N, CA, C and O atoms as CSV, one atom per row, in Angstrom:
chain,resi,resn,atom,element,x,y,z
A,1,MET,N,N,68.648,111.617,53.992
A,1,MET,CA,C,67.393,112.184,54.417
A,1,MET,C,C,66.403,111.094,54.786
A,1,MET,O,O,65.195,111.330,54.765
A,2,VAL,N,N,66.881,109.918,55.121
A,2,VAL,CA,C,65.968,108.852,55.490
A,2,VAL,C,C,65.334,109.090,56.847
A,2,VAL,O,O,64.429,108.356,57.242
A,3,ASP,N,N,65.796,110.112,57.574
A,3,ASP,CA,C,65.165,110.414,58.850
A,3,ASP,C,C,63.911,111.259,58.664
A,3,ASP,O,O,63.222,111.551,59.641
A,4,ILE,N,N,63.596,111.659,57.428
A,4,ILE,CA,C,62.366,112.386,57.128
A,4,ILE,C,C,61.236,111.373,57.076
A,4,ILE,O,O,61.351,110.339,56.418
A,5,ARG,N,N,60.148,111.669,57.768
A,5,ARG,CA,C,59.027,110.738,57.807
A,5,ARG,C,C,58.542,110.435,56.390
A,5,ARG,O,O,58.334,111.347,55.589
A,6,GLY,N,N,58.368,109.165,56.092
A,6,GLY,CA,C,57.860,108.755,54.802
A,6,GLY,C,C,58.924,108.675,53.718
A,6,GLY,O,O,58.604,108.389,52.564
A,7,GLU,N,N,60.164,108.917,54.059
A,7,GLU,CA,C,61.267,108.903,53.096
A,7,GLU,C,C,60.848,109.499,51.761
A,7,GLU,O,O,60.113,108.875,50.995
A,8,TRP,N,N,61.308,110.676,51.495
A,8,TRP,CA,C,60.911,111.429,50.313
A,8,TRP,C,C,61.266,110.711,49.021
A,8,TRP,O,O,62.355,110.155,48.882
A,9,ASP,N,N,60.328,110.732,48.075
A,9,ASP,CA,C,60.659,110.351,46.711
A,9,ASP,C,C,61.338,111.561,46.088
A,9,ASP,O,O,61.009,112.698,46.426
A,10,ASN,N,N,62.270,111.332,45.193
A,10,ASN,CA,C,62.984,112.433,44.530
A,10,ASN,C,C,63.609,113.384,45.539
A,10,ASN,O,O,63.524,114.601,45.377
A,11,SER,N,N,64.228,112.850,46.564
A,11,SER,CA,C,64.715,113.677,47.671
A,11,SER,C,C,65.767,114.696,47.248
A,11,SER,O,O,65.779,115.810,47.772
A,12,ILE,N,N,66.639,114.350,46.327
A,12,ILE,CA,C,67.662,115.311,45.902
A,12,ILE,C,C,67.011,116.483,45.180
A,12,ILE,O,O,67.388,117.633,45.407
A,13,GLN,N,N,66.051,116.211,44.325
A,13,GLN,CA,C,65.367,117.290,43.625
A,13,GLN,C,C,64.617,118.184,44.604
A,13,GLN,O,O,64.640,119.408,44.470
A,14,LYS,N,N,63.963,117.589,45.573
A,14,LYS,CA,C,63.235,118.379,46.568
A,14,LYS,C,C,64.195,119.198,47.425
A,14,LYS,O,O,63.918,120.356,47.738
A,15,PHE,N,N,65.321,118.600,47.804
A,15,PHE,CA,C,66.323,119.338,48.561
A,15,PHE,C,C,66.764,120.568,47.773
A,15,PHE,O,O,66.826,121.668,48.321
A,16,CYS,N,N,67.069,120.387,46.503
A,16,CYS,CA,C,67.546,121.503,45.677
A,16,CYS,C,C,66.481,122.576,45.503
A,16,CYS,O,O,66.802,123.764,45.518
A,17,LEU,N,N,65.234,122.188,45.341
A,17,LEU,CA,C,64.162,123.186,45.232
A,17,LEU,C,C,64.081,124.041,46.489
A,17,LEU,O,O,63.936,125.261,46.407
A,18,ILE,N,N,64.174,123.411,47.632
A,18,ILE,CA,C,64.132,124.153,48.899
A,18,ILE,C,C,65.405,124.979,49.059
A,18,ILE,O,O,65.341,126.150,49.434
A,19,ALA,N,N,66.554,124.381,48.780
A,19,ALA,CA,C,67.836,125.068,48.954
A,19,ALA,C,C,67.942,126.308,48.074
A,19,ALA,O,O,68.603,127.277,48.446
A,20,ASP,N,N,67.303,126.284,46.921
A,20,ASP,CA,C,67.354,127.433,46.019
A,20,ASP,C,C,66.662,128.666,46.591
A,20,ASP,O,O,67.031,129.789,46.249
A,21,ILE,N,N,65.667,128.477,47.455
A,21,ILE,CA,C,64.881,129.632,47.903
A,21,ILE,C,C,65.160,130.081,49.335
A,21,ILE,O,O,64.694,131.144,49.744
A,22,VAL,N,N,65.904,129.299,50.096
A,22,VAL,CA,C,66.151,129.675,51.491
A,22,VAL,C,C,67.371,130.584,51.608
A,22,VAL,O,O,68.215,130.640,50.713
A,23,THR,N,N,67.443,131.292,52.731
A,23,THR,CA,C,68.560,132.193,53.000
A,23,THR,C,C,69.780,131.441,53.508
A,23,THR,O,O,70.908,131.761,53.134
A,24,HIS,N,N,69.561,130.440,54.360
A,24,HIS,CA,C,70.652,129.659,54.942
A,24,HIS,C,C,70.311,128.177,54.887
A,24,HIS,O,O,69.146,127.786,54.956
A,25,LEU,N,N,71.347,127.369,54.761
A,25,LEU,CA,C,71.227,125.917,54.852
A,25,LEU,C,C,72.033,125.469,56.060
A,25,LEU,O,O,73.180,125.877,56.235
A,26,VAL,N,N,71.432,124.632,56.887
A,26,VAL,CA,C,72.115,124.145,58.083
A,26,VAL,C,C,72.037,122.627,58.089
A,26,VAL,O,O,70.953,122.044,58.096
A,27,GLY,N,N,73.199,122.001,58.086
A,27,GLY,CA,C,73.262,120.556,58.161
A,27,GLY,C,C,73.690,120.118,59.544
A,27,GLY,O,O,74.582,120.715,60.147
A,28,VAL,N,N,73.054,119.073,60.044
A,28,VAL,CA,C,73.433,118.496,61.331
A,28,VAL,C,C,74.054,117.135,61.033
A,28,VAL,O,O,73.382,116.226,60.546
A,29,ALA,N,N,75.335,117.008,61.330
A,29,ALA,CA,C,76.080,115.800,61.000
A,29,ALA,C,C,76.195,114.891,62.217
A,29,ALA,O,O,76.788,115.253,63.233
A,30,GLU,N,N,75.611,113.699,62.087
A,30,GLU,CA,C,75.691,112.653,63.112
A,30,GLU,C,C,75.904,111.321,62.406
A,30,GLU,O,O,75.536,111.167,61.241
A,31,LYS,N,N,76.495,110.363,63.103
A,31,LYS,CA,C,76.625,109.018,62.534
A,31,LYS,C,C,75.261,108.354,62.429
A,31,LYS,O,O,74.973,107.682,61.438
A,32,GLU,N,N,74.443,108.530,63.412
A,32,GLU,CA,C,73.115,107.921,63.463
A,32,GLU,C,C,72.093,109.024,63.676
A,32,GLU,O,O,72.459,110.007,64.320
A,33,PRO,N,N,70.899,108.972,63.225
A,33,PRO,CA,C,70.250,107.815,62.632
A,33,PRO,C,C,70.497,107.641,61.143
A,33,PRO,O,O,70.228,106.564,60.611
A,34,SER,N,N,70.999,108.662,60.445
A,34,SER,CA,C,71.043,108.511,58.995
A,34,SER,C,C,72.299,109.034,58.331
A,34,SER,O,O,72.349,109.112,57.103
A,35,ASP,N,N,73.308,109.394,59.093
A,35,ASP,CA,C,74.536,109.931,58.522
A,35,ASP,C,C,74.228,111.235,57.789
A,35,ASP,O,O,73.185,111.842,58.031
A,36,PHE,N,N,75.107,111.672,56.906
A,36,PHE,CA,C,74.979,113.017,56.345
A,36,PHE,C,C,75.658,113.137,54.992
A,36,PHE,O,O,75.802,114.246,54.478
A,37,LEU,N,N,76.074,112.034,54.407
A,37,LEU,CA,C,76.944,112.061,53.240
A,37,LEU,C,C,76.297,112.692,52.008
A,37,LEU,O,O,76.906,113.559,51.382
A,38,VAL,N,N,75.098,112.287,51.650
A,38,VAL,CA,C,74.449,112.820,50.450
A,38,VAL,C,C,74.215,114.318,50.582
A,38,VAL,O,O,74.568,115.088,49.689
A,39,GLU,N,N,73.616,114.729,51.701
A,39,GLU,CA,C,73.322,116.141,51.899
A,39,GLU,C,C,74.598,116.969,51.948
A,39,GLU,O,O,74.636,118.085,51.429
A,40,GLN,N,N,75.639,116.431,52.566
A,40,GLN,CA,C,76.906,117.143,52.666
A,40,GLN,C,C,77.475,117.390,51.271
A,40,GLN,O,O,78.003,118.467,50.996
A,41,GLY,N,N,77.370,116.418,50.412
A,41,GLY,CA,C,77.824,116.599,49.035
A,41,GLY,C,C,77.041,117.675,48.313
A,41,GLY,O,O,77.606,118.429,47.520
A,42,LEU,N,N,75.753,117.756,48.578
A,42,LEU,CA,C,74.939,118.796,47.956
A,42,LEU,C,C,75.320,120.183,48.462
A,42,LEU,O,O,75.305,121.146,47.696
A,43,LEU,N,N,75.662,120.293,49.743
A,43,LEU,CA,C,76.019,121.599,50.306
A,43,LEU,C,C,77.279,122.172,49.676
A,43,LEU,O,O,77.400,123.389,49.539
A,44,VAL,N,N,78.209,121.326,49.297
A,44,VAL,CA,C,79.455,121.817,48.702
A,44,VAL,C,C,79.466,121.683,47.183
A,44,VAL,O,O,80.444,122.052,46.532
A,45,GLY,N,N,78.392,121.161,46.623
A,45,GLY,CA,C,78.336,120.920,45.184
A,45,GLY,C,C,78.267,122.169,44.337
A,45,GLY,O,O,78.665,122.142,43.172
A,46,THR,N,N,77.775,123.257,44.885
A,46,THR,CA,C,77.717,124.518,44.144
A,46,THR,C,C,78.196,125.647,45.042
A,46,THR,O,O,78.079,125.577,46.266
A,47,THR,N,N,78.729,126.673,44.429
A,47,THR,CA,C,79.176,127.843,45.187
A,47,THR,C,C,78.001,128.486,45.908
A,47,THR,O,O,78.136,128.944,47.043
A,48,GLU,N,N,76.850,128.519,45.247
A,48,GLU,CA,C,75.662,129.137,45.851
A,48,GLU,C,C,75.254,128.420,47.140
A,48,GLU,O,O,75.019,129.074,48.156
A,49,TYR,N,N,75.168,127.113,47.114
A,49,TYR,CA,C,74.780,126.367,48.312
A,49,TYR,C,C,75.857,126.470,49.387
A,49,TYR,O,O,75.552,126.683,50.560
A,50,PHE,N,N,77.116,126.317,48.981
A,50,PHE,CA,C,78.201,126.358,49.958
A,50,PHE,C,C,78.246,127.706,50.670
A,50,PHE,O,O,78.471,127.758,51.879
A,51,SER,N,N,78.037,128.777,49.947
A,51,SER,CA,C,78.159,130.115,50.538
A,51,SER,C,C,77.092,130.405,51.588
A,51,SER,O,O,77.281,131.285,52.428
A,52,LYS,N,N,75.979,129.687,51.555
A,52,LYS,CA,C,74.929,129.939,52.543
A,52,LYS,C,C,74.740,128.763,53.507
A,52,LYS,O,O,73.718,128.667,54.187
A,53,SER,N,N,75.730,127.877,53.558
A,53,SER,CA,C,75.625,126.679,54.394
A,53,SER,C,C,76.454,126.774,55.666
A,53,SER,O,O,77.509,127.408,55.707
A,54,HIS,N,N,75.942,126.126,56.697
A,54,HIS,CA,C,76.613,125.963,57.986
A,54,HIS,C,C,76.425,124.507,58.384
A,54,HIS,O,O,75.399,123.903,58.069
A,55,VAL,N,N,77.411,123.940,59.075
A,55,VAL,CA,C,77.315,122.543,59.497
A,55,VAL,C,C,77.528,122.443,60.999
A,55,VAL,O,O,78.477,122.999,61.551
A,56,LEU,N,N,76.624,121.724,61.642
A,56,LEU,CA,C,76.715,121.422,63.069
A,56,LEU,C,C,77.169,119.964,63.173
A,56,LEU,O,O,76.379,119.045,62.958
A,57,LYS,N,N,78.434,119.765,63.502
A,57,LYS,CA,C,79.038,118.424,63.500
A,57,LYS,C,C,79.101,117.869,64.916
A,57,LYS,O,O,79.643,118.496,65.826
A,58,ARG,N,N,78.537,116.688,65.079
A,58,ARG,CA,C,78.608,116.025,66.379
A,58,ARG,C,C,79.976,115.381,66.556
A,58,ARG,O,O,80.493,114.732,65.646
A,59,THR,N,N,80.555,115.567,67.736
A,59,THR,CA,C,81.807,114.894,68.071
A,59,THR,C,C,81.496,113.759,69.037
A,59,THR,O,O,80.504,113.804,69.765
A,60,TYR,N,N,82.344,112.749,69.036
A,60,TYR,CA,C,82.129,111.565,69.859
A,60,TYR,C,C,83.360,111.331,70.725
A,60,TYR,O,O,84.491,111.410,70.245
A,61,GLU,N,N,83.135,111.045,71.995
A,61,GLU,CA,C,84.240,110.841,72.941
A,61,GLU,C,C,85.157,109.696,72.548
A,61,GLU,O,O,86.378,109.800,72.667
A,62,ASP,N,N,84.572,108.612,72.084
A,62,ASP,CA,C,85.337,107.389,71.868
A,62,ASP,C,C,85.915,107.247,70.462
A,62,ASP,O,O,86.545,106.233,70.161
A,63,GLU,N,N,85.716,108.238,69.598
A,63,GLU,CA,C,86.197,108.107,68.229
A,63,GLU,C,C,86.830,109.410,67.758
A,63,GLU,O,O,86.246,110.485,67.896
A,64,GLU,N,N,88.032,109.299,67.201
A,64,GLU,CA,C,88.705,110.485,66.684
A,64,GLU,C,C,88.151,110.882,65.313
A,64,GLU,O,O,87.995,112.069,65.025
A,65,HIS,N,N,87.850,109.880,64.461
A,65,HIS,CA,C,87.311,110.142,63.126
A,65,HIS,C,C,86.058,109.290,62.898
A,65,HIS,O,O,86.127,108.272,62.210
A,66,PRO,N,N,84.917,109.690,63.466
A,66,PRO,CA,C,83.708,108.883,63.312
A,66,PRO,C,C,83.115,108.949,61.906
A,66,PRO,O,O,82.308,108.098,61.530
A,67,PHE,N,N,83.511,109.953,61.132
A,67,PHE,CA,C,83.016,110.099,59.772
A,67,PHE,C,C,84.105,109.658,58.803
A,67,PHE,O,O,85.271,109.558,59.187
A,68,GLY,N,N,83.747,109.397,57.575
A,68,GLY,CA,C,84.718,108.951,56.581
A,68,GLY,C,C,85.619,110.074,56.099
A,68,GLY,O,O,85.371,111.247,56.377
A,69,TRP,N,N,86.663,109.706,55.378
A,69,TRP,CA,C,87.644,110.684,54.911
A,69,TRP,C,C,87.024,111.714,53.982
A,69,TRP,O,O,87.430,112.877,53.991
A,70,MET,N,N,86.037,111.303,53.171
A,70,MET,CA,C,85.391,112.275,52.290
A,70,MET,C,C,84.652,113.330,53.099
A,70,MET,O,O,84.724,114.520,52.794
A,71,GLN,N,N,83.945,112.891,54.128
A,71,GLN,CA,C,83.224,113.834,54.972
A,71,GLN,C,C,84.190,114.722,55.743
A,71,GLN,O,O,83.941,115.918,55.897
A,72,ASP,N,N,85.286,114.155,56.227
A,72,ASP,CA,C,86.276,114.967,56.943
A,72,ASP,C,C,86.796,116.096,56.059
A,72,ASP,O,O,87.019,117.208,56.538
A,73,GLY,N,N,86.988,115.818,54.780
A,73,GLY,CA,C,87.440,116.853,53.852
A,73,GLY,C,C,86.437,117.983,53.714
A,73,GLY,O,O,86.815,119.152,53.637
A,74,VAL,N,N,85.168,117.635,53.683
A,74,VAL,CA,C,84.124,118.660,53.590
A,74,VAL,C,C,84.049,119.454,54.889
A,74,VAL,O,O,83.872,120.671,54.864
A,75,PHE,N,N,84.184,118.766,56.025
A,75,PHE,CA,C,84.199,119.486,57.305
A,75,PHE,C,C,85.335,120.509,57.328
A,75,PHE,O,O,85.172,121.614,57.844
A,76,GLU,N,N,86.478,120.135,56.769
A,76,GLU,CA,C,87.617,121.063,56.728
A,76,GLU,C,C,87.287,122.313,55.919
A,76,GLU,O,O,87.692,123.415,56.290
A,77,LEU,N,N,86.555,122.151,54.817
A,77,LEU,CA,C,86.153,123.314,54.016
A,77,LEU,C,C,85.289,124.273,54.836
A,77,LEU,O,O,85.493,125.486,54.806
A,78,PHE,N,N,84.333,123.720,55.559
A,78,PHE,CA,C,83.472,124.571,56.385
A,78,PHE,C,C,84.256,125.189,57.537
A,78,PHE,O,O,84.006,126.333,57.918
A,79,ASP,N,N,85.194,124.441,58.085
A,79,ASP,CA,C,86.012,124.960,59.178
A,79,ASP,C,C,86.857,126.146,58.707
A,79,ASP,O,O,86.998,127.134,59.428
A,80,GLN,N,N,87.412,126.052,57.515
A,80,GLN,CA,C,88.207,127.152,56.961
A,80,GLN,C,C,87.380,128.425,56.798
A,80,GLN,O,O,87.907,129.532,56.901
A,81,GLU,N,N,86.094,128.262,56.546
A,81,GLU,CA,C,85.195,129.408,56.368
A,81,GLU,C,C,84.527,129.822,57.682
A,81,GLU,O,O,83.682,130.716,57.701
A,82,GLU,N,N,84.914,129.164,58.780
A,82,GLU,CA,C,84.347,129.411,60.115
A,82,GLU,C,C,82.832,129.197,60.148
A,82,GLU,O,O,82.083,129.949,60.772
A,83,ARG,N,N,82.414,128.131,59.443
A,83,ARG,CA,C,80.998,127.770,59.429
A,83,ARG,C,C,80.785,126.311,59.830
A,83,ARG,O,O,79.798,125.680,59.454
A,84,LEU,N,N,81.746,125.794,60.610
A,84,LEU,CA,C,81.633,124.461,61.199
A,84,LEU,C,C,81.516,124.642,62.702
A,84,LEU,O,O,82.360,125.284,63.327
A,85,TYR,N,N,80.469,124.075,63.275
A,85,TYR,CA,C,80.201,124.193,64.709
A,85,TYR,C,C,80.146,122.786,65.282
A,85,TYR,O,O,79.354,121.962,64.826
A,86,CYS,N,N,80.974,122.505,66.271
A,86,CYS,CA,C,81.029,121.164,66.857
A,86,CYS,C,C,80.223,121.107,68.144
A,86,CYS,O,O,80.169,122.066,68.915
A,87,TRP,N,N,79.598,119.957,68.353
A,87,TRP,CA,C,78.787,119.739,69.547
A,87,TRP,C,C,78.864,118.274,69.940
A,87,TRP,O,O,79.143,117.407,69.113
A,88,ARG,N,N,78.611,118.012,71.217
A,88,ARG,CA,C,78.633,116.638,71.712
A,88,ARG,C,C,77.286,116.252,72.331
A,88,ARG,O,O,76.796,115.148,72.096
A,89,THR,N,N,76.688,117.145,73.113
A,89,THR,CA,C,75.423,116.855,73.797
A,89,THR,C,C,74.309,117.704,73.192
A,89,THR,O,O,74.574,118.646,72.445
A,90,GLU,N,N,73.075,117.369,73.515
A,90,GLU,CA,C,71.955,118.178,73.035
A,90,GLU,C,C,72.063,119.613,73.536
A,90,GLU,O,O,71.708,120.552,72.824
A,91,GLU,N,N,72.549,119.778,74.750
A,91,GLU,CA,C,72.751,121.121,75.298
A,91,GLU,C,C,73.768,121.892,74.452
A,91,GLU,O,O,73.570,123.072,74.161
A,92,ASP,N,N,74.849,121.228,74.061
A,92,ASP,CA,C,75.844,121.847,73.180
A,92,ASP,C,C,75.218,122.227,71.839
A,92,ASP,O,O,75.500,123.294,71.292
A,93,LEU,N,N,74.364,121.342,71.315
A,93,LEU,CA,C,73.717,121.591,70.030
A,93,LEU,C,C,72.875,122.863,70.084
A,93,LEU,O,O,72.921,123.687,69.171
A,94,VAL,N,N,72.112,123.013,71.155
A,94,VAL,CA,C,71.296,124.219,71.317
A,94,VAL,C,C,72.192,125.454,71.372
A,94,VAL,O,O,71.876,126.487,70.782
A,95,GLU,N,N,73.304,125.339,72.082
A,95,GLU,CA,C,74.224,126.472,72.215
A,95,GLU,C,C,74.844,126.864,70.874
A,95,GLU,O,O,74.869,128.045,70.528
A,96,VAL,N,N,75.343,125.885,70.115
A,96,VAL,CA,C,75.967,126.233,68.837
A,96,VAL,C,C,74.929,126.707,67.821
A,96,VAL,O,O,75.223,127.562,66.987
A,97,ALA,N,N,73.725,126.158,67.888
A,97,ALA,CA,C,72.668,126.604,66.975
A,97,ALA,C,C,72.308,128.062,67.227
A,97,ALA,O,O,71.915,128.772,66.301
A,98,SER,N,N,72.437,128.507,68.457
A,98,SER,CA,C,72.118,129.906,68.770
A,98,SER,C,C,73.141,130.871,68.168
A,98,SER,O,O,72.885,132.074,68.109
A,99,LYS,N,N,74.281,130.373,67.724
A,99,LYS,CA,C,75.316,131.212,67.115
A,99,LYS,C,C,75.105,131.399,65.612
A,99,LYS,O,O,75.803,132.188,64.975
A,100,LEU,N,N,74.148,130.676,65.056
A,100,LEU,CA,C,73.898,130.774,63.618
A,100,LEU,C,C,73.222,132.099,63.275
A,100,LEU,O,O,72.523,132.680,64.105
A,101,PRO,N,N,73.437,132.577,62.032
A,101,PRO,CA,C,72.767,133.832,61.626
A,101,PRO,C,C,71.257,133.673,61.555
A,101,PRO,O,O,70.551,134.627,61.231
């Protein structure tokens, strides 16, 4: 969450407070600017968070596995539940985001 202005203090606690009250959680996975590893772990860390989560994963032309093996495993979990949406361009991102509940 370092892409949040001012870099939150106690970011995991704040994430959980927000995640507890929202209807859906949507993660956008990119290599840059800040990756997605911590938040991705939180999304699958509890059944409650996982059940209301969706992931928008960016794909890259020049790399088959731009994310690490741990992240690939989490992507597979979301894919099995049909809650993984892949995108490459900003136009693709807008399109896949429109498919979210």
